[in-house]
All heavy atoms as an XYZ file, in Angstrom:
791
protein
N     108.151    111.075     61.944
C     109.595    110.938     61.833
C     110.249    112.256     62.259
O     109.860    113.327     61.816
C     109.959    110.616     60.381
C     111.410    110.299     60.174
S     111.626    109.543     58.562
C     112.923    110.548     57.945
N     111.228    112.173     63.119
C     111.872    113.391     63.601
C     112.947    113.859     62.625
O     113.511    113.077     61.865
C     112.471    113.161     64.990
O     113.493    112.197     64.927
N     113.212    115.136     62.667
C     114.210    115.749     61.802
C     115.607    115.413     62.299
O     115.882    115.512     63.488
C     114.019    117.279     61.786
O     112.697    117.567     61.329
C     115.022    117.947     60.881
N     116.477    115.038     61.393
C     117.871    114.747     61.731
C     118.586    116.067     61.983
O     118.466    117.010     61.204
C     118.522    113.990     60.568
C     119.994    113.764     60.713
C     120.304    112.580     61.583
C     121.790    112.285     61.489
N     122.393    111.981     62.745
N     119.330    116.148     63.096
C     120.112    117.337     63.417
C     121.591    117.064     63.156
O     122.102    115.993     63.481
C     119.935    117.735     64.877
C     118.574    118.277     65.299
C     118.579    118.619     66.783
C     118.194    119.492     64.474
N     122.249    118.041     62.563
C     123.678    117.959     62.279
C     124.375    119.138     62.945
O     123.844    120.237     62.992
C     123.956    118.028     60.775
C     123.378    116.876     60.010
C     122.143    116.991     59.385
C     124.064    115.679     59.904
C     121.604    115.936     58.672
C     123.538    114.609     59.190
C     122.304    114.742     58.578
N     125.592    118.912     63.425
C     126.391    120.003     63.967
C     127.150    120.667     62.824
O     127.307    120.092     61.741
C     127.401    119.487     65.012
O     128.338    118.634     64.347
C     126.710    118.762     66.149
N     127.661    121.861     63.097
C     128.505    122.530     62.103
C     129.736    121.679     61.797
O     130.194    121.622     60.664
C     128.943    123.910     62.608
C     127.859    124.960     62.510
C     127.019    125.231     63.579
C     127.692    125.688     61.340
C     126.038    126.201     63.481
C     126.711    126.658     61.232
C     125.873    126.902     62.315
O     124.897    127.858     62.199
N     130.259    121.014     62.820
C     131.425    120.146     62.640
C     131.103    119.024     61.654
O     131.891    118.726     60.749
C     131.873    119.561     63.986
C     133.026    118.595     63.890
C     134.337    119.229     63.469
O     134.577    120.403     63.799
O     135.130    118.541     62.795
N     129.944    118.405     61.810
C     129.550    117.331     60.891
C     129.423    117.851     59.458
O     129.906    117.223     58.520
C     128.231    116.705     61.338
C     128.352    115.864     62.587
C     127.002    115.418     63.120
O     126.097    116.265     63.292
O     126.868    114.210     63.380
N     128.777    118.984     59.296
C     128.602    119.562     57.963
C     129.956    119.916     57.348
O     130.185    119.702     56.161
C     127.672    120.798     58.006
C     127.629    121.500     56.650
C     126.270    120.399     58.441
N     130.873    120.406     58.168
C     132.187    120.825     57.654
C     132.995    119.665     57.076
O     133.908    119.878     56.285
C     132.999    121.530     58.751
O     133.508    120.599     59.690
N     132.654    118.441     57.444
C     133.359    117.266     56.922
C     132.948    116.938     55.484
O     133.638    116.190     54.795
C     133.096    116.047     57.815
C     133.532    116.239     59.254
C     135.000    116.582     59.386
O     135.857    115.907     58.837
N     135.284    117.644     60.123
N     131.857    117.499     55.029
C     131.341    117.261     53.673
C     131.768    118.453     52.811
O     130.981    119.349     52.532
C     129.827    117.113     53.708
C     129.377    115.991     54.594
N     129.235    114.703     54.130
C     129.072    115.969     55.924
C     128.841    113.931     55.135
N     128.736    114.679     56.232
N     133.036    118.448     52.393
C     133.661    119.665     51.879
C     134.410    119.511     50.567
O     135.336    120.261     50.290
C     134.623    120.195     52.946
C     135.713    119.188     53.273
O     135.944    118.238     52.545
N     136.389    119.404     54.379
N     134.000    118.548     49.743
C     134.715    118.356     48.475
C     133.750    117.957     47.367
O     132.568    117.726     47.618
C     135.839    117.325     48.647
C     135.298    115.971     49.062
O     134.656    115.284     48.268
N     135.533    115.588     50.317
N     134.251    117.895     46.156
C     133.411    117.606     44.982
C     132.635    116.295     45.093
O     131.530    116.177     44.573
C     134.265    117.548     43.719
C     134.812    118.871     43.294
C     135.636    118.730     42.002
N     136.467    119.879     41.783
C     136.057    121.032     41.298
N     134.787    121.188     40.990
N     136.880    122.033     41.127
N     133.198    115.321     45.769
C     132.562    114.013     45.872
C     131.566    113.924     47.025
O     130.811    112.962     47.124
C     133.626    112.926     46.039
C     134.494    112.766     44.813
C     135.517    111.692     45.020
C     136.409    111.590     43.795
N     137.489    110.628     43.997
N     131.564    114.914     47.887
C     130.700    114.904     49.076
C     130.583    116.338     49.592
O     131.436    116.804     50.335
C     131.310    113.992     50.140
C     130.465    113.911     51.395
O     129.254    114.194     51.332
O     131.023    113.546     52.442
N     129.526    117.042     49.176
C     129.401    118.464     49.487
C     128.043    118.784     50.091
O     127.009    118.523     49.488
C     129.614    119.295     48.214
C     129.717    120.799     48.399
C     130.927    121.160     49.263
C     129.813    121.488     47.051
N     128.081    119.334     51.300
C     126.870    119.769     51.989
C     126.917    121.272     52.185
O     127.978    121.888     52.111
C     126.744    119.090     53.347
C     126.416    117.635     53.304
C     126.496    116.787     52.237
C     125.966    116.842     54.398
N     126.136    115.526     52.600
C     125.808    115.537     53.925
C     125.702    117.120     55.737
C     125.371    114.498     54.747
C     125.281    116.088     56.554
C     125.101    114.790     56.062
N     125.748    121.856     52.446
C     125.639    123.300     52.631
C     124.488    123.585     53.593
O     123.502    122.849     53.612
C     125.370    123.935     51.266
C     125.239    125.421     51.242
S     124.950    126.015     49.540
C     126.605    125.972     48.884
N     124.620    124.662     54.350
C     123.564    125.099     55.259
C     122.946    126.372     54.685
O     123.658    127.312     54.334
C     124.128    125.411     56.659
C     124.860    124.208     57.235
C     123.013    125.897     57.592
C     125.776    124.546     58.399
N     121.623    126.376     54.589
C     120.892    127.571     54.162
C     119.684    127.709     55.076
O     118.863    126.784     55.179
C     120.442    127.482     52.681
C     121.655    127.333     51.768
C     119.619    128.713     52.296
C     121.312    127.050     50.324
N     119.592    128.845     55.743
C     118.480    129.130     56.658
C     118.264    128.024     57.685
O     117.123    127.627     57.958
C     117.188    129.383     55.870
C     117.233    130.682     55.082
O     117.859    131.647     55.566
O     116.656    130.732     53.976
N     119.368    127.505     58.232
C     119.277    126.510     59.292
C     118.992    125.095     58.829
O     118.876    124.180     59.638
N     118.877    124.911     57.526
C     118.622    123.585     56.971
C     119.881    123.086     56.268
O     120.630    123.862     55.686
C     117.449    123.622     56.008
C     116.154    124.037     56.696
C     114.962    123.855     55.809
C     113.676    124.252     56.465
N     113.404    123.709     57.758
N     120.098    121.779     56.327
C     121.296    121.163     55.753
C     120.912    120.453     54.455
O     119.931    119.701     54.409
C     121.924    120.157     56.745
C     123.161    119.508     56.149
C     122.256    120.847     58.067
N     121.710    120.722     53.421
C     121.459    120.142     52.104
C     122.691    119.402     51.599
O     123.802    119.910     51.704
C     121.100    121.248     51.103
C     119.879    122.023     51.515
C     119.992    123.209     52.242
C     118.608    121.566     51.199
C     118.871    123.921     52.642
C     117.471    122.274     51.596
C     117.615    123.443     52.313
O     116.497    124.134     52.705
N     122.468    118.216     51.034
C     123.530    117.467     50.364
C     123.464    117.854     48.893
O     122.615    117.368     48.142
C     123.319    115.968     50.535
C     124.389    115.133     49.848
O     125.177    115.693     49.049
O     124.436    113.918     50.101
N     124.351    118.753     48.487
C     124.314    119.299     47.125
C     125.330    118.625     46.199
O     125.604    119.124     45.110
C     124.521    120.821     47.137
C     125.846    121.189     47.814
C     123.333    121.501     47.805
C     126.246    122.634     47.619
N     125.843    117.487     46.607
C     126.854    116.777     45.825
C     126.397    116.576     44.382
O     127.124    116.911     43.444
C     127.174    115.411     46.467
O     127.507    115.608     47.842
C     128.317    114.733     45.742
N     125.208    116.042     44.189
C     124.715    115.715     42.842
C     124.251    116.946     42.066
O     124.036    116.863     40.867
C     123.593    114.693     42.931
C     124.070    113.356     43.445
C     122.945    112.357     43.537
C     123.464    111.036     44.074
N     122.388    110.071     44.280
N     124.110    118.075     42.749
C     123.639    119.294     42.088
C     124.763    120.102     41.445
O     124.512    120.957     40.598
C     122.885    120.174     43.101
C     122.345    121.439     42.520
C     121.364    121.413     41.550
C     122.825    122.663     42.940
C     120.869    122.598     40.999
C     122.342    123.851     42.407
C     121.359    123.809     41.438
N     126.005    119.817     41.783
C     127.129    120.633     41.319
C     127.168    120.801     39.801
O     127.387    121.902     39.301
C     128.451    120.047     41.808
C     128.619    120.133     43.300
C     129.870    119.432     43.752
O     130.952    120.011     43.666
N     129.742    118.203     44.204
N     126.956    119.723     39.072
C     127.008    119.787     37.608
C     125.828    120.545     37.011
O     125.909    121.052     35.898
C     127.065    118.379     37.009
C     128.377    117.682     37.296
O     129.389    118.384     37.531
O     128.399    116.436     37.293
N     124.729    120.627     37.756
C     123.530    121.290     37.263
C     123.489    122.782     37.613
O     122.706    123.528     37.031
C     122.286    120.625     37.867
C     122.141    119.164     37.538
C     121.002    118.531     38.339
O     119.980    119.212     38.574
O     121.148    117.365     38.734
N     124.287    123.210     38.567
C     124.202    124.581     39.063
C     124.521    125.585     37.955
O     125.600    125.538     37.373
C     125.161    124.771     40.244
C     125.020    126.098     40.905
N     125.972    127.084     40.796
C     124.032    126.611     41.680
C     125.576    128.136     41.492
N     124.407    127.878     42.032
N     123.586    126.495     37.651
C     123.798    127.461     36.562
C     125.017    128.355     36.762
O     125.619    128.806     35.801
C     122.510    128.298     36.558
C     121.497    127.476     37.267
C     122.256    126.628     38.245
N     125.408    128.591     38.009
C     126.557    129.444     38.297
C     127.871    128.673     38.349
O     128.907    129.249     38.674
N     127.825    127.387     38.045
C     129.031    126.562     38.079
C     129.246    125.935     39.441
O     128.637    126.330     40.434
N     130.140    124.957     39.479
C     130.375    124.244     40.731
C     131.328    124.975     41.672
O     131.300    124.759     42.870
C     130.860    122.826     40.476
C     132.199    122.766     39.755
O     132.669    123.804     39.262
O     132.766    121.667     39.678
N     132.159    125.865     41.155
C     133.153    126.538     42.009
C     132.509    127.353     43.125
O     132.988    127.344     44.255
C     134.078    127.428     41.186
C     135.132    126.678     40.402
C     136.051    125.821     41.277
O     136.480    126.292     42.360
O     136.328    124.683     40.890
N     131.431    128.036     42.819
C     130.764    128.835     43.856
C     130.203    127.917     44.942
O     130.237    128.248     46.124
C     129.674    129.764     43.263
C     128.506    128.979     42.703
C     129.203    130.756     44.299
N     129.719    126.747     44.553
C     129.211    125.799     45.540
C     130.348    125.269     46.402
O     130.201    125.124     47.617
C     128.485    124.645     44.847
C     127.228    125.017     44.062
C     126.629    123.788     43.400
C     126.213    125.711     44.939
N     131.474    124.994     45.783
C     132.635    124.522     46.538
C     133.140    125.603     47.494
O     133.539    125.311     48.624
C     133.745    124.086     45.590
C     133.466    122.775     44.851
C     134.409    122.619     43.668
C     133.569    121.590     45.797
N     133.120    126.853     47.046
C     133.561    127.965     47.895
C     132.652    128.161     49.105
O     133.113    128.474     50.199
C     133.618    129.271     47.105
C     134.756    129.317     46.117
O     135.679    128.484     46.204
O     134.722    130.203     45.224
N     131.366    128.004     48.903
C     130.393    128.261     49.975
C     129.942    126.992     50.679
O     129.222    127.062     51.666
C     129.165    128.987     49.398
C     129.470    130.369     48.874
C     129.991    131.311     49.949
O     129.604    131.173     51.122
O     130.797    132.190     49.613
N     130.357    125.838     50.185
C     129.939    124.565     50.756
C     130.580    124.269     52.095
O     131.543    124.910     52.501
N     130.007    123.292     52.785
C     130.495    122.790     54.075
C     130.330    123.803     55.206
O     130.951    123.681     56.248
C     131.943    122.326     53.969
N     129.494    124.819     54.992
C     129.276    125.851     56.016
C     127.920    126.515     55.780
O     127.177    126.129     54.880
C     130.389    126.895     55.962
C     130.468    127.636     54.640
C     131.646    128.584     54.604
C     131.721    129.271     53.252
N     132.878    130.136     53.146
N     127.639    127.531     56.563
C     126.394    128.278     56.406
C     126.535    129.236     55.227
O     127.316    130.183     55.261
C     126.065    129.045     57.683
C     124.665    129.634     57.668
O     124.122    129.891     56.575
O     124.112    129.837     58.758
N     125.771    128.969     54.182
C     125.836    129.774     52.959
C     124.587    130.641     52.792
O     124.309    131.118     51.694
C     125.996    128.849     51.754
N     123.874    130.866     53.874
C     122.616    131.620     53.809
C     122.804    132.998     53.184
O     122.058    133.389     52.272
C     121.996    131.758     55.214
O     121.793    130.453     55.757
C     120.689    132.523     55.160
N     123.779    133.745     53.649
C     123.980    135.110     53.146
C     124.333    135.088     51.664
O     123.753    135.828     50.861
C     125.049    135.852     53.972
C     124.528    136.095     55.385
C     125.443    137.170     53.306
C     125.550    136.653     56.357
N     125.256    134.224     51.281
C     125.650    134.133     49.867
C     124.459    133.713     49.004
O     124.245    134.258     47.923
C     126.801    133.145     49.700
N     123.667    132.768     49.482
C     122.501    132.288     48.737
C     121.493    133.414     48.545
O     120.995    133.638     47.440
C     121.851    131.115     49.474
C     120.690    130.498     48.746
C     120.889    129.538     47.768
C     119.389    130.878     49.051
C     119.816    128.970     47.098
C     118.305    130.323     48.387
C     118.514    129.362     47.406
N     121.207    134.142     49.608
C     120.225    135.226     49.531
C     120.735    136.414     48.730
O     119.957    137.083     48.043
C     119.803    135.662     50.932
C     118.977    134.599     51.627
O     118.328    133.783     50.997
N     119.016    134.606     52.946
N     122.030    136.703     48.801
C     122.603    137.834     48.062
C     122.482    137.675     46.552
O     122.360    138.655     45.825
C     124.082    138.030     48.421
C     124.268    138.747     49.745
O     123.267    139.228     50.327
O     125.425    138.823     50.209
N     122.500    136.436     46.093
C     122.417    136.181     44.651
C     121.014    136.462     44.125
O     120.845    136.800     42.965
C     122.842    134.726     44.338
C     122.559    134.348     42.906
C     124.314    134.538     44.659
N     120.021    136.355     44.988
C     118.650    136.598     44.550
C     118.099    135.434     43.752
O     117.606    135.603     42.636
N     118.206    134.226     44.293
C     117.718    133.034     43.607
C     116.215    133.118     43.344
O     115.471    133.716     44.116
C     118.028    131.783     44.434
C     119.464    131.392     44.392
N     120.397    131.833     45.298
C     120.137    130.585     43.530
C     121.569    131.316     45.007
N     121.445    130.568     43.937
N     115.800    132.474     42.288
C     114.384    132.432     41.921
C     113.626    131.524     42.881
O     114.228    130.733     43.609
C     114.208    131.877     40.495
O     114.657    130.511     40.483
C     114.973    132.705     39.475
N     112.304    131.610     42.826
C     111.489    130.717     43.657
C     111.690    129.268     43.220
O     111.619    128.350     44.041
C     110.014    131.110     43.592
O     109.552    131.071     42.261
N     111.976    129.047     41.947
C     112.265    127.684     41.461
C     113.519    127.135     42.128
O     113.576    125.963     42.497
C     112.453    127.670     39.939
C     111.151    127.879     39.184
O     110.070    127.718     39.789
O     111.218    128.197     37.982
N     114.532    127.977     42.284
C     115.775    127.552     42.928
C     115.522    127.194     44.390
O     116.048    126.194     44.895
C     116.834    128.646     42.830
N     114.708    127.984     45.050
C     114.385    127.726     46.453
C     113.618    126.403     46.573
O     113.899    125.588     47.451
C     113.589    128.897     47.064
C     113.120    128.568     48.465
C     114.433    130.166     47.059
N     112.670    126.176     45.666
C     111.899    124.928     45.673
C     112.782    123.720     45.391
O     112.554    122.629     45.920
C     110.767    125.000     44.648
C     109.656    125.942     45.041
C     108.621    126.120     43.946
O     108.507    125.234     43.071
O     107.924    127.147     43.969
N     113.802    123.898     44.591
C     114.718    122.813     44.238
C     115.480    122.302     45.456
O     115.856    121.129     45.521
C     115.694    123.300     43.159
C     116.595    122.278     42.514
C     115.769    121.231     41.761
C     117.540    122.959     41.543
N     115.680    123.160     46.440
C     116.401    122.771     47.645
C     115.753    121.583     48.347
O     116.454    120.752     48.946
C     116.497    123.949     48.620
C     117.442    125.075     48.257
C     117.287    126.226     49.246
C     118.878    124.593     48.231
N     114.443    121.482     48.284
C     113.707    120.413     48.965
C     114.277    119.044     48.596
O     114.427    118.158     49.447
C     112.202    120.487     48.617
C     111.444    119.286     49.141
C     111.609    121.777     49.146
N     114.630    118.891     47.366
C     115.166    117.625     46.841
C     116.476    117.218     47.521
O     116.796    116.031     47.622
C     115.381    117.814     45.331
C     115.945    116.688     44.577
C     115.976    117.073     43.094
C     116.766    116.140     42.247
N     116.762    116.541     40.836
N     117.246    118.193     48.015
C     118.570    117.932     48.576
C     118.619    118.026     50.105
O     119.672    117.854     50.701
C     119.584    118.906     47.958
C     119.643    118.765     46.459
C     119.003    119.666     45.623
C     120.311    117.694     45.871
C     119.038    119.516     44.244
C     120.350    117.540     44.496
C     119.705    118.446     43.689
O     119.728    118.279     42.327
N     117.479    118.269     50.717
C     117.392    118.438     52.174
C     117.718    117.137     52.900
O     117.189    116.080     52.560
C     115.979    118.906     52.530
C     115.698    118.991     54.002
C     116.190    120.048     54.760
C     114.933    118.021     54.635
C     115.919    120.128     56.123
C     114.653    118.097     55.990
C     115.160    119.150     56.722
O     114.898    119.231     58.064
N     118.616    117.218     53.897
C     118.962    116.032     54.699
C     118.688    116.231     56.195
O     118.707    115.269     56.948
C     120.432    115.589     54.480
C     120.630    115.070     53.070
C     121.413    116.697     54.794
N     118.474    117.463     56.628
C     118.184    117.712     58.041
C     118.377    119.173     58.398
O     118.507    120.026     57.520
N     118.403    119.437     59.698
C     118.568    120.797     60.202
C     119.891    120.925     60.941
O     120.451    119.928     61.409
C     117.437    121.154     61.170
C     116.102    121.348     60.473
O     116.075    121.402     59.225
O     115.081    121.436     61.179
N     120.354    122.152     61.067
C     121.566    122.391     61.852
C     121.173    122.377     63.329
O     120.120    122.897     63.704
C     122.258    123.719     61.441
C     123.718    123.749     61.901
C     121.514    124.920     61.908
C     124.614    122.798     61.202
N     121.987    121.775     64.147
C     121.752    121.735     65.584
C     121.934    123.154     66.124
O     123.024    123.716     66.023
C     122.749    120.773     66.236
C     122.565    120.637     67.727
O     121.901    121.499     68.346
O     123.101    119.672     68.284
N     120.885    123.735     66.692
C     120.987    125.127     67.156
C     121.967    125.317     68.316
O     122.377    126.438     68.588
C     119.558    125.482     67.568
C     118.869    124.187     67.789
C     119.559    123.178     66.919
N     122.371    124.235     68.957
C     123.332    124.358     70.053
C     124.780    124.259     69.582
O     125.697    124.506     70.354
C     123.095    123.274     71.136
O     123.349    121.982     70.577
C     121.671    123.347     71.671
N     124.989    123.897     68.312
C     126.368    123.783     67.816
C     126.870    125.149     67.358
O     126.091    126.058     67.085
C     126.468    122.759     66.683
O     125.876    123.237     65.504
N     128.167    125.271     67.274
C     128.816    126.529     66.898
C     129.536    126.355     65.561
O     130.108    125.303     65.295
C     129.846    126.937     67.951
C     129.275    127.063     69.349
C     128.625    128.396     69.537
C     128.226    128.581     70.986
N     126.851    128.884     71.164
N     129.546    127.400     64.713
C     130.277    127.332     63.446
C     131.755    127.006     63.673
O     132.338    127.395     64.681
C     130.116    128.736     62.860
C     128.846    129.250     63.475
C     128.841    128.675     64.875
N     132.330    126.283     62.726
C     133.744    125.909     62.773
C     134.422    126.357     61.488
O     133.765    126.594     60.476
C     133.935    124.386     62.956
C     133.358    123.920     64.269
C     133.341    123.621     61.783
N     135.740    126.457     61.529
C     136.494    126.786     60.323
C     136.536    125.554     59.433
O     136.855    124.460     59.885
C     137.916    127.210     60.689
C     138.776    127.552     59.482
C     140.105    128.144     59.903
C     141.070    128.374     58.788
N     140.585    128.764     57.513
N     136.196    125.738     58.177
C     136.184    124.631     57.224
C     137.564    124.492     56.605
O     138.125    125.456     56.087
C     135.130    124.873     56.111
C     135.190    123.770     55.070
C     133.745    124.990     56.716
N     138.118    123.288     56.684
C     139.386    122.994     56.037
C     139.106    122.019     54.915
O     138.692    120.887     55.146
C     140.404    122.383     57.036
C     141.694    122.032     56.322
C     140.658    123.331     58.181
N     139.295    122.488     53.702
C     139.048    121.647     52.536
C     140.310    120.851     52.207
O     141.412    121.243     52.560
C     138.654    122.504     51.349
C     137.290    123.167     51.537
C     136.985    124.117     50.407
N     135.771    124.849     50.397
C     134.991    125.209     51.392
N     135.277    124.860     52.600
N     133.908    125.903     51.236
N     140.117    119.745     51.496
C     141.257    118.906     51.112
C     142.317    119.726     50.381
O     143.498    119.611     50.661
C     140.792    117.755     50.233
C     139.992    116.729     50.983
C     139.466    115.631     50.086
O     139.873    115.553     48.910
O     138.652    114.835     50.558
N     141.899    120.553     49.447
C     142.850    121.367     48.673
C     143.604    122.331     49.574
O     144.790    122.558     49.405
C     142.138    122.163     47.573
C     141.614    121.270     46.460
O     142.064    120.108     46.381
O     140.764    121.729     45.681
N     142.904    122.919     50.560
C     143.548    123.847     51.489
C     144.609    123.130     52.316
O     145.684    123.658     52.550
C     142.520    124.474     52.442
C     141.563    125.405     51.724
O     141.870    125.810     50.589
O     140.505    125.715     52.304
N     144.283    121.927     52.765
C     145.232    121.170     53.583
C     146.474    120.826     52.780
O     147.598    120.909     53.270
C     144.569    119.894     54.113
N     146.289    120.476     51.513
C     147.409    120.133     50.653
C     148.238    121.381     50.359
O     149.455    121.384     50.492
C     146.934    119.481     49.344
C     146.322    118.106     49.655
C     148.070    119.351     48.343
C     145.568    117.494     48.515
N     147.580    122.464     49.989
C     148.287    123.710     49.656
C     148.971    124.334     50.863
O     149.960    125.026     50.730
C     147.314    124.722     49.029
C     146.837    124.278     47.668
O     147.495    123.496     46.998
N     145.676    124.734     47.271
N     148.428    124.098     52.055
C     148.997    124.689     53.254
C     150.085    123.832     53.895
O     150.656    124.203     54.900
N     150.358    122.694     53.293
C     151.354    121.789     53.848
C     152.766    122.257     53.592
O     153.009    123.340     53.048
N     153.750    121.439     53.978
C     155.159    121.806     53.796
C     155.503    122.035     52.323
O     154.978    121.360     51.445
C     155.917    120.587     54.336
C     154.926    119.758     55.054
C     153.574    120.143     54.562
N     156.336    122.993     52.098
C     156.754    123.334     50.727
C     158.107    122.682     50.432
O     158.995    122.673     51.265
C     156.902    124.858     50.566
C     155.688    125.650     50.997
C     154.585    125.563     49.958
C     153.459    126.495     50.250
N     152.338    125.964     50.922
N     158.233    122.143     49.232
C     159.505    121.559     48.814
C     160.480    122.653     48.395
O     160.106    123.809     48.189
N     161.742    122.314     48.299
C     162.740    123.307     47.893
C     163.183    123.070     46.488
O     163.202    122.042     45.957
C     163.954    123.264     48.811
C     163.596    123.763     50.179
C     164.843    123.841     51.033
C     164.448    124.374     52.392
N     165.531    124.635     53.240
């Protein structure tokens, strides 16, 4: 079975509490169901989700157990020919919209 490839654009669409993906070391993870279990809380996942979170993940110094846990959420690899995109989250779009008077 071949590995599913995702573009950065595709990953960026999974950017909210109900549907959250993350890229770590070129691999794509669907971390939607992990948010409630994350010891650091869901906010950090939401902040780093829908994009490449490799640096943030490594900076925290996760345990080997945390790294092994990723296997459970793996959905594919990032397409090496795709380019990173700016992630626009639902909350950002709402907050950045027209302001009432």
